[in-house]
N, C-alpha and C positions, 0 to 999 in steps of 0.2 A: 295778520291772519295766518293761521297754521295751514299746513298742507292739506289736512283733512277738511278744514273749512273751505278751502279753495276748491277741492274736489266736489264737495256738497253743493257749493254755489254753481259749479259747472253743470251738475246733474239737474239742479233746480232750473237753470236757464235752458237746458236741453229739453226738459219736460215742458216748460212754458212755450218754447219755440216749436215743439211738436203739437202744440194746441190739443193737449189731452182733454177729452171730454169728461167733465166732472159728473155728468149724468149717467155714465156707464159705471158698472161695478169695477171694471179694470182701471178706469180713470180715477175713481175714488181711492182705490187700493194704491195706485202708483203715487198719487198726490200725498196720501197719508205716510207712505214709506219715505218720501222725500222730506216731509215735515219731521219725521222721527229722526232721520239722518241729520237734519239741521240741528235738532235738539241735542243729539249725541255729540256733534262737533262743537257746540257751545259748551256743553258739560266738560269735554276733554280740554278745551282752552282754560276753563275755570280750574280744573285739576292741575294743569301744567303751571298756571300762576301760583296756585297754593303750593305746589311741589317746589317751585323756585324759592318762595319765601321760606318754606321749611328747610330747604337746603342751605340758605344763607344763615338761618338760626343755628343749624347743626354745625356749620363751619365756625360760627362764633363760639359755640360751646366747646368745640374741639380745640380751638386756640386757647380758650380760658382753661380747659383741662390740662393742656400741655404746659401752661404756665404754672398751674398748681402742682403738676407732677414734678416740674423742675424745682420748685421751692421745696416740696416735701422730700424728694429723693436726693437732692443736693445737700440738704441739711443732714440727712442720714449719713452722708459721706464725711461730713465734718466732725462727727463725734470722735472724741479722742478717749480711748480706754488705756489705762495703765495697769499692768499686772504687778500686784504687790504680794510678796510672800509674807505671811504672818510669821514672826519670829517665835511665836508661842506654840502654834499648832501646825505650822508648816504648810497650811493650805494656801493656795494661790487665789487671790481675790482680784476681780476685774473691777476697776474703779473708773467711773466716768469723771474725768478731770473737771468738766464744766459744772458738775454738781457739787464740787467741793470748793469752799471759800479759800482764797489764797492766803488768808490769815490763819486758817486752821492749822493746828500743830499736830492733832491726832485724829484718827478715825477708829471706829470700833470694828473689830473682826466679827463678821456675821456668824462664824463658826464657833469660836471660843469666847467671844465677847470681851476680849482683852483690848486695851487701847494700844494702837500701833502709832508710833511717831512718824510723822511725815517729813521727808527731806526734800524740800523744793529745790530743783536745780535752777540756777540762774541762767536766763536766756541771753544775758548780756556778755557771757564768757568772761566774767569778772571785770568788765570794762567800767563798772560803776565805781570800782576802787575801794569798795567797803570790805571786801574780803570775807563777807559773811554768806555768800552764796544766796542772796535774796533778790527779790524783784521789786523791792520798794524804792521810793525816791528819797535819798538821804537829805535832800534839800528841805523836806517838810519837817525834819527833826530839829 
């Protein structure tokens, strides 16, 4: 029971204890006011319950949104762009390395449309022993 409901119950008990006469206009008015106060207190309790439920739902949505933001914005941080200078037109091209197949040997310059040879740097610091600066597994050959 909320504080307001307790106060209305107190007023209702006070009115009953005073034995207010319902036959007088004042008595009818006071009893009607007490009944309206009781209805308002019940409505406030219902609103508080609904507000608590909505608050829980908003908290859940906020947590879900935080997870989505983490996924979306963390992925943006992982994008790797490489700047390549076209040997034909000298324009600098930003290339998303994730969009290029590792087996690709050339890309087309968007400015002059010439084919640019790609040189893949080996991440193994030539530990694979092939001497070809590649990232493929020579055991498959």
